[in-house]
C-alpha positions as CSV (number, residue, x, y, z in Angstrom):
1,X,30.5,26.5,13.6
2,X,33.6,24.2,14.9
3,X,35.9,22.8,12.8
4,X,34.7,18.8,13.1
5,X,37.5,16.4,14.9
6,X,38.3,13.9,13.0
7,X,36.2,11.0,14.8
8,X,33.3,14.2,13.5
9,X,34.9,13.6,10.4
10,X,35.2,9.7,10.3
11,X,31.7,9.1,11.3
12,X,29.8,11.9,8.9
13,X,32.3,9.6,6.1
14,X,30.4,6.0,7.6
15,X,27.1,7.7,7.8
16,X,27.3,9.0,4.4
17,X,28.7,5.0,3.4
18,X,25.5,3.5,4.5
19,X,22.8,5.6,2.7
20,X,25.3,5.1,-0.8
21,X,25.1,1.5,0.5
22,X,20.9,1.5,0.2
23,X,20.9,3.5,-3.0
24,X,19.4,1.9,-5.8
25,X,21.5,0.5,-8.0
26,X,24.3,0.9,-5.6
27,X,22.5,-1.1,-2.9
28,X,24.6,-3.6,-1.1
29,X,22.5,-5.5,2.2
30,X,25.8,-7.3,3.9
31,X,27.8,-4.2,3.7
32,X,25.4,-2.2,5.0
33,X,24.4,-4.7,7.9
34,X,28.4,-4.5,8.4
35,X,28.2,-1.0,9.4
36,X,26.7,-1.7,12.7
37,X,28.5,-2.7,15.6
38,X,28.1,-5.6,17.4
39,X,24.1,-5.1,18.9
40,X,23.5,-2.4,17.1
41,X,20.5,-2.5,15.8
42,X,18.1,-0.5,13.5
43,X,14.6,1.7,14.8
44,X,12.1,2.1,12.4
45,X,10.2,4.5,14.3
46,X,6.7,4.8,12.2
47,X,6.6,1.2,12.5
48,X,7.7,1.1,15.8
49,X,10.0,-1.9,15.0
50,X,13.8,-2.7,16.4
51,X,15.8,-4.8,13.9
52,X,19.5,-6.4,15.2
53,X,22.1,-8.3,13.4
54,X,21.1,-9.7,9.1
55,X,17.6,-8.3,10.3
56,X,18.9,-4.8,9.5
57,X,18.6,-5.2,6.4
58,X,15.1,-5.9,6.2
59,X,14.2,-2.7,5.2
60,X,16.7,-1.9,2.9
61,X,15.7,-4.9,0.8
62,X,11.7,-3.9,1.0
63,X,12.3,0.0,-0.3
64,X,15.0,-1.4,-2.7
65,X,12.2,-3.8,-4.3
66,X,8.8,-1.1,-4.4
67,X,11.2,1.8,-5.0
68,X,13.7,0.2,-7.2
69,X,15.5,4.0,-8.2
70,X,15.6,4.2,-4.8
71,X,17.8,7.4,-3.8
72,X,18.2,9.6,-0.6
73,X,18.9,13.5,-0.7
74,X,21.0,14.7,2.2
75,X,19.6,18.2,3.3
76,X,22.0,18.8,6.0
77,X,24.1,16.0,8.3
78,X,25.1,17.4,12.4
79,X,27.5,15.7,14.0
80,X,28.7,16.4,17.6
81,X,31.3,13.2,19.2
82,X,29.5,10.1,18.2
83,X,26.0,11.3,17.2
84,X,24.7,12.2,13.7
85,X,21.5,13.6,13.0
86,X,20.9,14.1,9.2
87,X,17.2,15.7,7.7
88,X,16.9,14.5,4.0
89,X,14.5,12.8,1.5
90,X,13.3,9.4,0.4
91,X,12.9,9.6,-3.3
92,X,12.0,7.0,-6.0
93,X,9.5,5.5,-8.3
94,X,7.1,3.1,-6.7
95,X,7.1,-0.3,-9.1
96,X,7.4,-2.7,-7.0
97,X,5.1,-4.2,-4.0
98,X,5.9,-2.1,-0.5
99,X,5.3,-4.3,2.0
100,X,4.5,-3.1,5.1
101,X,4.0,-4.9,8.4
102,X,-0.2,-3.9,8.4
103,X,-0.6,-5.0,4.5
104,X,1.6,-4.4,0.6
105,X,1.0,-1.5,-1.0
106,X,1.1,-2.9,-4.7
107,X,2.8,-0.5,-7.4
108,X,1.2,2.6,-7.9
109,X,3.8,4.2,-10.3
110,X,3.9,7.3,-7.8
111,X,7.5,9.1,-6.8
112,X,8.1,9.6,-3.3
113,X,10.2,12.4,-2.0
114,X,9.0,12.1,1.6
115,X,10.7,13.6,4.1
116,X,12.9,12.3,7.1
117,X,15.2,12.6,9.8
118,X,17.7,10.0,10.9
119,X,19.6,9.6,14.1
120,X,22.2,7.6,14.5
121,X,24.9,6.6,17.5
122,X,27.7,5.6,16.8
123,X,31.4,4.3,18.5
124,X,34.7,2.8,17.0
125,X,32.8,3.8,13.6
126,X,30.5,1.5,14.1
127,X,26.5,1.7,13.9
128,X,25.4,1.9,17.5
129,X,21.8,2.8,17.0
130,X,19.9,3.6,14.3
131,X,16.5,5.7,14.5
132,X,14.5,6.5,11.3
133,X,11.7,9.0,11.3
134,X,9.9,8.9,8.1
135,X,7.4,11.4,7.3
136,X,4.9,7.8,6.6
137,X,1.7,10.0,5.6
138,X,3.6,12.5,3.7
139,X,4.8,9.2,2.0
140,X,1.5,7.3,1.9
141,X,-0.4,10.5,0.8
142,X,2.4,11.3,-1.7
143,X,1.0,7.4,-3.1
144,X,-2.4,7.7,-3.6
145,X,-3.1,5.7,-0.3
146,X,-5.4,8.1,1.7
147,X,-6.8,8.9,-1.2
148,X,-8.2,5.1,-1.6
149,X,-8.5,5.1,2.5
150,X,-10.3,8.5,2.7
151,X,-12.8,6.5,0.0
152,X,-13.6,4.0,1.4
153,X,-14.8,5.2,4.3
154,X,-17.0,7.0,3.1
155,X,-18.7,4.1,1.9
């Protein structure tokens, strides 16, 4: 494996900072949003929704409210020029309302360890695009939502 270029090293550092700004007690939504380039966006693939400007921080706030101890475990970080791909998991205890585009899931008290893959494009040390691929079926199953849905469908 080749060593990272200085640009790739910088880009990886930007992404690791971005994750730190979204985690639990160290969450800082304005600084999270400030990591994005003008016109940059966050794409929540599972909801098929793109966020621009200050709206980029909405999902950070939603997940922090639902999972106050939210943290991410980064398993692999791949860099290639202006591209960074991260395999990770979203982890936390569901102690607040999880507000999703399709409705709100009240607190279950259950833990999640949801697999995720994030793809970033950067330019000049700023995020131009962030595509987030969370394994939502796994996350919902860990919260027990699928069991409730299955029971409702049987009646």
